[in-house]
Every structure is written in C-alpha cells, then in structure tokens.
N, C-alpha and C positions, 0 to 999 in steps of 0.2 A: 504494500500500500504506500503510495507516494505521500510524502510529507508536504503539506500546503505551506506555501511561502507567505509570510505576513510581514508587513512593514512595521518595524519597531521604531522607537525614538532614536536608536543608534543609527539605523539606516537613514532616517530623515535628516539627522544631524551631519551625515557624512559629507554632502555637498558644501555645507557651511564650513566644516572643518578643513576641507581641501582649499576653499577660498581663503580662509584665514591663514593657512600656512603659506600659500603662494603669494598672496597680495599684502599680507601684513607682517608675518614673522620673518620670512626670507628678506624682504626689503629692509626691515629693521637690522638684521644681521649685516646686510650690505652697507648700510649707513655706519654701523659701528665699526666695520672693517676699514672703511675709508677714513674714519676719524683717527685711527691709529696707524695710518699708512702715510709714509713720507712721499715726496714727489719722485724719488728714485726707486720707490717700491719697498723700502725697508720699514721696520717698525719704529714708531716715534710717538712721543707725547707733545711734540712741537706744535701740532695743530692747535692745541688748547692754548699754548702761550701766544700763538699768532692771533687767536681769537681775542685774547686779553688785550693785545696791542691795538686791535681794531675797535676797542671800546664796546665789545659785544655785551659785556655784563651791564654796562650803563644803558645800552639800547634795550636789553632784556628788562631791566627795571622800568624804563619808560613804557615798554610794551605791556608789562604787568599792570601799570597804572592806567594806561589807556583801556586795556581789557576790563579792568575792575570798574572803571567809569561806565563803559558800555554795558556791562552786566548789571550794574546798579540801576542805570536808567531803564534798561529793558525790563527789569523786575518791577520798578515803580510804575511803569506803564502797563505791563502785562498782568499784574496781579488783580487790579480792579476789573480789567477786561475779562479775565478768566472767572472771577467771581460772578460777574453778570451772566456770562455764557453758561456757567454751571447751574444757575438758578432756573428751575423750570418755569417760574412765573414770568421771567423776562425773556427766556429763549425757548420757545415752544417748537422750534424746528432747527434743523442742522444747517439751514441756509446761512445764518449769521456766522457760524463757525467756519463754513466754507469760504466766506469772504476773507477771512484771515489766512486761509491756506492757499488761496489762489496765487498770491505773490510768489509762493515757493515753486509754482509751476513754471515761472518765468526764469530764464537763464540768469545766473548770478551776475555775469558781465553786463547783460542788458539792463538789469535793475540799477547797477552802478552808473552806467552811462546815462540812464534816464535821470538819476539824481544830479549828475554833473550838468546836464542840459538845463534842468530846472534852476539850479544855482546860477548858471550863466544868464538865463532869461531874466531872473530876478536881480541880476547885477551884484550877486554876492561872490566875493573873492574866495579862492581856495585857502584853507587853513586848518587848524586843529579842530575847530568847532564843526566845520563842514564835513570833515572826515568822521568825526564822532557821530554826527547826524546820519551820515550814510551807513555807518556800521550798525547803528541802532535799527535803522530801517531794514537792512538786509537780514539781521539776525533776530528781530523781534518775534517772528512766528515760532522760532525754536524755543522761546521762553513761554509763549502762550500755551502751546499744545501740551507740554508736560504738566503745567499747572492746571489746565482745564481737565485733563484726564484724572489727575489726583483729586481735584475738588469734586468731580462728578462721582467718584467712587467712595466718597465719605458717606458712611451710613447716616441717614437722616434721623435715626433714632437718637443720635448724640445730641442733635439740636433740640429734639423734643424733651430729652432728659434735662438739658440745660435750662429750657424754659420752665419745666416743672419745678426746678430748684430755685427759680426766681432770678436767674441771671439776666442781665440786660443784653442787648444786641452786641454792644461793644465788648462786654466781658465774655460772651460766647465766642466772639471772633478771636480774642487773644488767648482764651483758655481751651478752645476746641478746634476751631477752623484752622488757625495758623499753625499750631503744633502738628496737626494731622496732615497738613499740606507740605511739611518739610521735605519729604522725598521728591515732590514735584519741583520745589524750589531748588534743591541741590541738582536734580537732573537738568532743569532748564539752565541753571547757572553754568554747569559744565558744558552744555551744548552751545552756549554763547561765548564763554570765556576762552575755551580751547581754540576755536577757529579764529577768534579775533587776534590772538597772539601771533599765529602763523600767517595771517592774511597780509598780502602786500599790494593787491590790486586797488583796494579802496584808498590806501595811503598814497599810491601813485596818482590816481585819478582825481581824488577829492581833497587831498592834503597838499600843503606847500611846505617843502623842507621837513616833512614828517617822516622819520625813520623808525619803522617798527622792526621787530626781530625777523619777521618774514621777509621784509625788504632786504635786510642785511644778508640773510641766507641766500636769497635770490641773486644778489650781486656776486657773491662768492662762487655760486654754482655756474655762472656764465663763463668763468675762466677755469680751464681744466687744472691749472696750477694750484689754485686756491680751493679746489673742490673738497680736499681733505679738511680744510678749515671750516667750510660750510657744513660738512658732516659732523665735525666736532661741536659746532654751534647747535645743530639739530639734536645731537645726543644730549647736550646740556638741557635744551628746552624740553625734550621728552622726559628726562629724569625729573625736572622741576614740576612739569605739568602732571606727571604721574604721582608725585608726592602730594600735590594739591588735590588731585582726584581722590587719592587714598584718604587724606584728612577729611575731605568733604563727605565721603561715604561713611566714615566712622562717626562724624557728627550727625549725619542723617539717621544712622542706626540708633545712636544714643538718644536723639530727640524722639524718634519713633517709638523706642522702648519706653520712654517716660510717658509719652502720650497714651500708649496702650495700658500702662500700669495705672496711671491716674484716671484715664478715661475722661479727661476734660474736667475733673473735679477740682474744687477750689476749697 
C-alpha cells in the first residue's frame, strides 16, 4: 500500500529557507569577507581604520539621529490614524485602510521624484527638512499597518472591563491600549528606522549636502578600490542595527508581559 504524501510545515517552509540562504545569508557572508579583504586580496583590518578616516562613525551618528526623527514623526502621525482605523465606529469598511496602502503600490523612486517636483513647484529649496518630509512620506505606511493590525487584535473585553472599573477614556488608553499596542509600535519603528539609515536616494534627491550612512556606503561601492571599506561600513551598520532590533524586541516582550500580567489594571 502506497504511503500518501502530505505537505507539512517543513515542506512549506523549504522555499523560504532556500530564499533566505541564497539572498540573505550568503550575501551577508560576502559582505563580511570583503570587509576583511585588502585591495591585494590579503586579510586586513585596515578597512575599518579607513572607514574611521572617512568620518563614517560621525555620519552613522547623524544617520541614527535622522532615522530617530523620522521614526518619531511617523509614530506621532501614525498612531492617531491607526486608532481611528481600528475603531469600528469610525471605519466600517476597508476602503479607508486601502487609501493608506495605495502609496506603497507606487514605485519608491517615483514617490520621491513626485515629492521633489512638489517642492520645486512650491519654491521650497532642498535641505534637511525636505529630506525629512520625504522620508516620512515614503515610510509612513510601514508604521501605520503594524499599529493598525495590533490595535484591531486587542480584545474589546479589556475596554469593557476598564469601563466597568470606572476608568476614564484617557486612563484606559494609557493603562490598556498603549501597553497592549507595544508590539505594533516596536514592529513599525523597526520597519521605519532600518531602511531610513541605509537609504541614500531621498538624501540625494531631496536633501542638500545631506550625508547619510547609505550615501557614504554608496560612494565607496562605486570604486572597486574602496569596496572593502564600504563592506566594513555595512558590517558596522548591520551589527548596530541588529543590536537595536534585539533591544527593541526585548523591550516589547517585557512590556507585553507586564500588560498580560496586569491586564490593564491600575
């Protein structure tokens, strides 16, 4: 009797595992290899010292500040929008949510060029603020969607229990809604923060004399001689971003655990 073949989770995960190895893990090893490879092909730590000479760490700090401002502005704009969209009384259809997703269907470059054209028509010169506005515009949907998904999945019984205990709307928000939405905040912040640091197109098109870490890496990769320096910069950025993501996830788990234990009680 022939044994019937059935798809398990392992079989379904196999294509993703292959994709992960080919397009993520192997490229990371290649970047790491270039970071420790000299121009003559030997092993060296000199690429990191050259990165120091190019003020890479100063640019990285400026990029972290720029990414932090972008993430903060996106959060301040996205959280009220996500609250409204997640409330059945205000959003009875998915059309409103779709309006915030539609910009993501447009090519990233086209959106950036559109913002550049708008600034030119309005007579606004390129600078730090225009680059910040363009970055917020491009990455805002990545903050809205995780917050929206998290807020819609919060059990409504928490709000009913809060009202039964006599809590005001403001107290319910700070004791129930906000703590339970921490995973969405962390997820959205990571999805905005990480691409902002490595982005260079927005700074080139909308900024004036704005040098982000992505711009510096792009400059070094244009020349084969300095490609190892660019790889060293990429490796530094990956390590720092990885540590930031790890810390953010630990914070989210801690906040989530507190929220589950307390259940929004005060």
